[in-house]
C-alpha positions in Angstrom: 0.0 0.0 0.2 1.4 3.2 -1.0 1.7 5.9 2.0 -0.8 9.1 2.1 2.6 11.5 2.2 3.7 9.9 -1.1 0.3 10.2 -2.4 -0.3 13.5 -1.2 3.0 14.8 -3.0 1.7 12.8 -5.9 -1.9 14.7 -5.8 0.6 18.4 -5.4 2.0 17.7 -9.0 -1.3 17.4 -10.6 -2.0 13.3 -10.4 -5.7 13.0 -10.3 -5.2 9.4 -9.6 -3.4 9.6 -6.4 -6.3 11.7 -4.8 -8.7 9.0 -6.3 -7.0 6.5 -4.0 -6.8 9.0 -1.0 -10.4 9.2 -1.2 -11.1 5.7 -1.3 -9.1 5.1 1.4 -10.7 7.3 3.5 -14.0 7.8 2.4 -15.6 5.5 4.6 -14.2 6.4 7.2 -15.4 10.2 6.7 -19.0 9.4 5.7 -19.0 7.1 8.8 -17.9 10.2 11.0 -20.3 12.4 9.7 -22.9 10.0 10.0 -22.4 9.8 13.3 -22.1 13.4 14.4 -24.9 14.4 11.9 -27.6 11.8 12.2 -28.7 11.3 8.7 -27.3 9.1 5.8 -28.3 12.0 3.2 -26.2 14.7 5.1 -23.7 12.4 5.9 -22.6 11.6 2.3 -23.4 15.4 1.2 -20.4 16.3 4.0 -18.6 13.5 3.4 -18.2 14.6 -0.6 -17.5 18.4 0.7 -14.8 17.0 3.0 -12.9 15.4 0.3 -13.7 18.9 -2.3 -12.3 21.2 0.4 -9.5 18.8 0.8 -8.6 19.0 -2.5 -8.9 22.4 -2.8 -6.4 22.9 0.6 -4.2 20.1 -0.5 -1.7 22.9 -0.7 -1.8 24.0 3.0 -1.3 20.7 4.3 2.4 21.0 6.1 2.3 17.3 7.4 2.3 18.2 11.1 0.0 15.5 12.0 -1.0 12.2 9.3 -2.9 13.4 6.5 -5.6 11.0 7.8 -5.7 13.7 11.0 -5.8 16.7 8.8 -8.9 14.7 6.8 -10.4 13.9 10.1 -10.6 17.8 11.3 -11.6 19.5 7.7 -14.3 16.7 8.4 -15.1 17.7 12.2 -15.2 21.1 10.9 -17.5 20.8 8.3 -20.0 18.8 10.8 -19.8 21.5 13.6 -20.5 24.0 10.7 -23.9 22.0 9.8 -24.7 21.4 13.4 -24.9 25.2 14.4 -26.8 25.5 10.8 -29.5 23.2 12.0 -29.4 25.2 15.8 -30.6 27.8 14.1 -32.9 26.2 12.0 -34.3 23.7 13.9 -36.2 20.3 12.6 -38.6 17.9 14.1 -37.9 14.5 13.1 -41.2 12.1 13.0 -39.6 9.3 12.8 -37.9 9.4 15.5 -40.9 9.8 17.6 -42.8 6.7 16.5 -39.6 4.4 16.5 -39.2 5.3 20.3 -42.2 3.2 21.9 -41.7 0.4 19.3 -40.3 -3.1 21.0 -39.6 -5.7 18.9 -39.7 -9.5 20.0 -36.0 -11.2 18.8 -36.5 -15.3 18.5 -33.3 -17.2 19.3 -30.1 -18.9 17.0 -30.8 -18.1 13.4 -30.8 -14.6 12.9 -34.2 -14.5 10.7 -35.6 -11.6 9.3 -37.5 -10.4 12.8 -33.7 -10.7 14.4 -32.3 -8.7 11.8 -35.4 -6.0 12.2 -34.7 -5.8 16.1 -31.0 -5.3 15.4 -31.8 -2.7 13.1 -33.6 -1.1 15.6 -31.1 -1.2 18.5 -28.6 0.2 16.0 -31.0 3.2 15.1 -31.7 3.6 18.6 -28.1 3.6 19.6 -27.5 6.3 17.1 -30.1 8.3 18.4 -28.7 8.4 21.7 -25.2 8.9 20.5 -27.2 12.2 18.5 -28.5 13.9 21.5 -24.8 13.9 23.3 -23.4 17.3 23.4 -21.0 17.5 19.9 -17.9 17.7 21.9 -18.4 14.7 23.4 -19.9 12.7 20.3 -17.0 13.5 18.4 -14.9 12.1 21.1 -16.8 9.2 21.3 -17.1 8.6 17.3 -13.4 9.0 16.8 -12.4 6.7 19.7 -14.9 4.2 19.8 -16.0 4.0 16.4 -13.2 5.5 14.1 -10.7 4.0 16.6 -8.2 6.9 16.6 -5.7 7.0 19.7 -5.8 10.0 22.3 -3.1 11.7 20.6 -4.8 11.7 16.8 -7.8 12.9 18.6 -6.3 15.9 20.3 -4.5 17.2 16.8 -8.6 16.8 15.3 -9.8 18.3 18.3 -7.3 20.9 18.8 -7.3 20.5 22.4 -5.0 18.6 24.8 -5.1 15.1 26.1 -6.7 15.8 29.2 -9.9 17.4 27.3 -10.0 14.4 25.1 -9.8 12.0 27.8 -12.6 14.3 30.0 -14.7 14.4 27.5 -15.0 10.9 26.3 -15.2 10.1 29.7 -18.3 11.8 30.2 -19.8 10.9 26.7 -19.4 7.2 27.5 -20.9 7.7 31.3 -23.9 9.6 29.6 -24.0 7.2 27.1 -24.2 4.4 29.3 -26.6 6.3 31.4 -29.3 6.9 28.8 -28.6 2.9 27.8 -29.4 1.7 30.8 -32.8 3.7 31.4 -33.6 1.9 27.9 -32.5 -1.6 29.2 -35.2 -3.8 28.5 -35.2 -2.8 24.4 -31.5 -3.7 25.1 -31.9 -6.9 26.7 -34.4 -8.3 24.7 -31.9 -7.3 21.5 -29.1 -9.7 23.0 -27.0 -6.5 22.1 -27.0 -5.2 25.7 -25.4 -7.2 28.8 -25.8 -5.3 31.4 
């Protein structure tokens, strides 16, 4: 696998294929981050596209103080936070979220049939909804560490804060999410995903 630094150098020389390789390498992770922060697949797709457009335009500004992936996560973080701020100015209610919150699905045992797959999907959706209720700084820390598997040092670079702040945000996010999961324990116990 060609190193990111080599691909970035090739991009700066005008190699479009090198940039396409970087996009292929990181598009899933950037989309996932955007989805976890924004909670909507369509918005996540648009934001991921915006991240790569902005990265392409600003590639000349990349100095290599951090890794390319950390720089790309920082761009994604900024774009998603801009979108979250825009949403706060124009809040939108989701009818879908209101109707799903009271639904309880029964899951049959061993073979994952349609009902179990549906229940797992419901749990994933509810977990995403709970993650979306976290304050943006805690949500970002949780997604970067527990979903994107970034190190604390990489997180500090992406979030532009100290390691202590990163750990504190992550701890608060995990504690808040745990409390919310405990409050909905029956749903998660019924799905076989949460063991208490």
